[in-house]
Backbone bond lengths (Angstrom), bond angles and torsions (degrees), N, CA, C in turn:
res aa  C-N    CA-C-N  psi(-1)  N-CA   C-N-CA  omega(-1)  CA-C   N-CA-C  phi
1 M - - - 1.441 - - 1.526 108.56 -
2 L 1.280 115.89 130.13 1.462 121.90 -173.74 1.525 109.88 -96.24
3 E 1.365 114.83 128.41 1.453 118.74 174.56 1.527 109.71 -79.94
4 V 1.294 119.28 121.56 1.454 119.37 178.21 1.560 110.83 -114.85
5 T 1.326 114.03 156.38 1.445 123.25 -178.66 1.481 109.16 -131.70
6 K 1.310 117.31 -177.98 1.477 120.50 177.68 1.547 110.54 -61.04
7 D 1.358 115.55 -27.36 1.456 119.41 -177.99 1.527 115.49 -73.54
8 N 1.348 117.85 -29.98 1.439 119.17 -179.76 1.503 114.93 -121.90
9 F 1.328 117.92 9.95 1.485 122.43 -178.95 1.532 112.29 -60.55
10 T 1.308 115.93 -44.57 1.483 118.61 -179.02 1.514 110.28 -63.30
11 Q 1.318 117.03 -46.76 1.482 119.41 -177.75 1.515 111.41 -66.15
12 E 1.316 117.73 -46.99 1.471 121.45 -172.17 1.519 115.02 -80.41
13 V 1.354 116.26 -32.99 1.469 120.81 -174.67 1.540 110.65 -104.35
14 L 1.336 116.82 -60.68 1.463 120.03 -172.38 1.509 112.35 -69.69
15 E 1.333 119.88 -31.72 1.448 121.74 -179.01 1.512 114.30 -95.89
16 S 1.343 117.42 7.09 1.474 121.90 -179.07 1.535 110.09 -69.09
17 E 1.305 115.70 144.02 1.447 122.04 175.37 1.536 110.99 -78.25
18 L 1.329 115.87 -29.06 1.455 121.23 178.65 1.528 110.41 -88.74
19 V 1.337 116.56 162.23 1.449 121.99 166.59 1.509 106.23 -64.63
20 V 1.364 115.24 140.01 1.466 120.38 -176.67 1.514 110.63 -118.47
21 L 1.320 116.61 127.85 1.468 122.17 170.64 1.519 106.08 -94.90
22 V 1.328 116.94 125.83 1.453 122.29 176.88 1.507 108.13 -115.01
23 D 1.326 115.28 117.13 1.462 124.88 176.99 1.527 108.78 -90.78
24 W 1.317 118.54 107.80 1.486 124.23 178.68 1.552 105.41 -89.93
25 W 1.297 117.49 123.65 1.480 119.81 -176.51 1.513 109.17 -144.80
26 G 1.330 113.18 167.31 1.463 121.11 177.47 1.507 109.79 -137.94
27 P 1.335 117.61 150.36 1.465 119.79 -178.18 1.498 114.86 -65.38
28 K 1.318 118.29 -18.13 1.494 121.74 178.65 1.527 110.99 -98.96
29 C 1.315 118.39 3.13 1.458 121.13 179.86 1.556 109.14 -93.35
30 E 1.305 117.11 100.42 1.444 121.15 -176.30 1.541 111.79 -61.29
31 H 1.335 117.63 -41.30 1.460 120.72 -178.91 1.534 109.37 -63.81
32 C 1.329 116.84 -38.86 1.473 122.24 177.81 1.553 109.07 -57.40
33 L 1.324 114.34 -48.24 1.462 120.32 -176.18 1.544 111.62 -67.46
34 E 1.352 115.37 -32.06 1.447 118.84 177.57 1.556 112.56 -69.07
35 L 1.357 114.12 -36.96 1.488 119.54 -178.81 1.510 112.14 -76.51
36 M 1.328 119.01 -26.12 1.432 122.75 -168.99 1.548 114.81 -55.78
37 P 1.367 118.46 -46.84 1.474 119.23 -179.73 1.545 110.93 -59.60
38 D 1.321 116.88 -41.47 1.466 120.37 179.89 1.526 112.41 -67.39
39 I 1.332 116.73 -36.29 1.467 119.44 177.04 1.513 110.37 -68.06
40 K 1.329 116.94 -36.88 1.452 121.30 177.39 1.553 110.07 -63.90
41 E 1.305 116.44 -38.48 1.493 119.60 176.60 1.547 109.99 -67.36
42 M 1.320 116.74 -35.42 1.481 118.77 178.13 1.528 108.87 -67.49
43 A 1.325 117.97 -35.31 1.474 121.13 177.91 1.513 111.76 -57.62
44 V 1.327 115.65 -37.83 1.464 121.92 178.01 1.521 109.42 -72.28
45 K 1.318 116.10 -46.86 1.450 121.57 -179.98 1.503 114.81 -57.25
46 Y 1.320 116.93 -40.62 1.482 122.46 -176.52 1.552 113.62 -106.15
47 Q 1.325 114.82 20.38 1.452 121.92 179.02 1.532 109.01 -55.43
48 G 1.323 117.28 130.85 1.488 122.51 -178.15 1.450 115.31 88.77
49 Q 1.374 116.84 -17.08 1.462 122.61 177.23 1.544 112.85 -100.77
50 M 1.359 114.14 -31.86 1.439 119.70 -178.83 1.549 106.46 -151.23
51 K 1.291 117.60 145.94 1.442 123.95 176.79 1.494 109.42 -93.86
52 F 1.338 116.27 136.13 1.459 120.61 -179.25 1.521 109.52 -116.46
53 C 1.328 116.42 126.37 1.452 121.80 179.10 1.521 109.35 -132.61
54 S 1.319 115.76 159.54 1.466 120.13 175.08 1.498 110.18 -133.18
55 V 1.385 114.11 147.43 1.437 121.39 176.76 1.511 110.37 -126.39
56 N 1.337 116.82 121.83 1.457 122.04 175.73 1.521 105.04 -81.96
57 V 1.307 118.13 110.09 1.460 122.36 -173.73 1.512 112.17 -68.62
58 S 1.337 119.07 -20.61 1.457 121.16 -179.08 1.508 112.74 -64.53
59 G 1.323 117.05 -26.76 1.467 121.90 176.66 1.496 114.34 -105.81
60 N 1.345 116.42 1.11 1.490 120.26 -173.48 1.526 109.15 -141.89
61 R 1.297 116.11 48.46 1.483 123.00 -176.91 1.501 112.68 -59.10
62 R 1.321 117.26 -46.78 1.489 121.82 -178.28 1.510 110.04 -63.36
63 L 1.320 117.78 -38.52 1.451 121.49 177.24 1.519 110.50 -62.65
64 A 1.320 114.65 -46.78 1.488 120.23 -179.98 1.534 109.91 -61.76
65 I 1.323 117.35 -44.77 1.481 119.26 -179.75 1.520 110.23 -64.61
66 S 1.342 118.29 -35.74 1.469 119.91 -178.03 1.507 110.42 -65.58
67 Y 1.327 118.29 -21.70 1.489 120.14 178.15 1.519 110.14 -109.56
68 Q 1.296 117.15 20.28 1.446 125.87 175.85 1.517 112.06 51.93
69 V 1.327 115.97 42.66 1.449 122.02 173.09 1.532 105.80 -84.94
70 L 1.311 116.27 99.63 1.484 119.69 -173.87 1.517 112.01 -106.50
71 G 1.341 117.94 -16.55 1.468 121.63 179.46 1.508 107.96 -140.04
72 L 1.324 115.10 154.86 1.464 122.63 178.51 1.505 111.41 -119.53
73 P 1.277 116.78 153.19 1.468 128.25 -8.14 1.537 112.57 -70.50
74 A 1.317 115.47 155.25 1.466 120.45 177.07 1.565 106.86 -138.59
75 I 1.328 112.24 133.30 1.488 118.89 177.26 1.505 106.07 -120.26
76 L 1.349 115.82 117.77 1.450 121.00 177.75 1.502 110.74 -112.28
77 F 1.326 117.13 143.93 1.419 121.38 179.19 1.544 109.31 -113.10
78 F 1.322 116.54 135.86 1.414 122.42 -179.54 1.514 110.99 -124.93
79 K 1.365 112.87 144.11 1.474 118.54 175.45 1.530 107.92 -147.25
80 G 1.311 116.60 131.20 1.451 120.69 179.31 1.535 112.90 58.46
81 G 1.313 117.52 33.52 1.466 121.96 175.02 1.501 113.98 85.07
82 E 1.344 117.23 2.64 1.466 121.49 -177.42 1.507 112.28 -121.86
83 K 1.315 117.46 146.92 1.492 121.16 173.53 1.456 106.49 -73.70
84 I 1.361 117.62 127.37 1.461 121.78 -177.90 1.537 112.54 -112.03
85 D 1.353 116.38 -18.87 1.474 117.77 -177.75 1.516 107.75 -165.61
86 E 1.343 115.37 164.95 1.465 119.06 174.77 1.521 108.27 -158.65
87 I 1.329 113.13 158.47 1.463 121.78 175.16 1.522 103.96 -146.81
88 S 1.346 113.95 131.88 1.473 117.26 -178.66 1.524 111.94 -153.68
89 G 1.333 114.09 169.15 1.441 120.15 178.55 1.498 112.69 113.25
90 Q 1.331 114.26 159.10 1.468 121.10 -177.00 1.546 114.29 -65.84
91 E 1.362 114.80 -17.67 1.474 117.35 -175.25 1.526 111.94 -91.65
92 I 1.327 120.05 -1.93 1.456 118.62 -177.69 1.515 111.72 -71.21
93 T 1.308 114.61 147.97 1.482 120.23 -177.58 1.518 106.51 -120.74
94 I 1.303 115.57 165.82 1.442 122.24 179.11 1.549 109.18 -64.26
95 E 1.309 116.93 -29.86 1.490 121.77 177.55 1.518 108.83 -67.50
96 D 1.306 117.58 -39.11 1.512 121.51 176.61 1.532 108.84 -60.73
97 I 1.289 115.98 -45.94 1.464 121.09 -177.23 1.512 111.34 -64.91
98 E 1.338 116.58 -44.67 1.435 120.10 179.21 1.508 113.46 -64.72
99 A 1.352 116.66 -35.04 1.461 119.91 175.35 1.516 110.48 -61.01
100 K 1.305 117.25 -41.96 1.508 122.57 177.27 1.524 109.37 -64.09
101 V 1.293 118.10 -42.85 1.477 122.45 179.70 1.533 109.26 -57.89
102 K 1.328 115.70 -48.60 1.469 119.20 -179.03 1.488 111.57 -64.60
103 Q 1.299 118.34 -32.64 1.462 124.58 178.90 1.547 109.79 -62.81
104 H 1.321 117.55 -35.21 1.456 122.27 -171.55 1.529 115.84 -101.73
105 I 1.328 118.51 -2.73 1.453 117.65 179.08 1.524 110.38 -94.12
């Protein structure tokens, strides 16, 4: 899973040939930290089918605001430079995220 910032977001996410899952997280978001190991496992499982990236919002607030990431955790999906789907909130589960991944590969 690739850590992206405002400096490489365009190159790694918007210009990607694959559909990209972006995991927006923060160091104080316990649910984000609980989901992260499972999302990393998914990145291995779906390698070559979907690109997995993460953004630490604490250092990339403007980037998060520009994509209307208002609550954490938030998982956004991008294809062809456009946001195509999202799932967010404290109630999301890894099963919810994997269902979205399967929908977009």
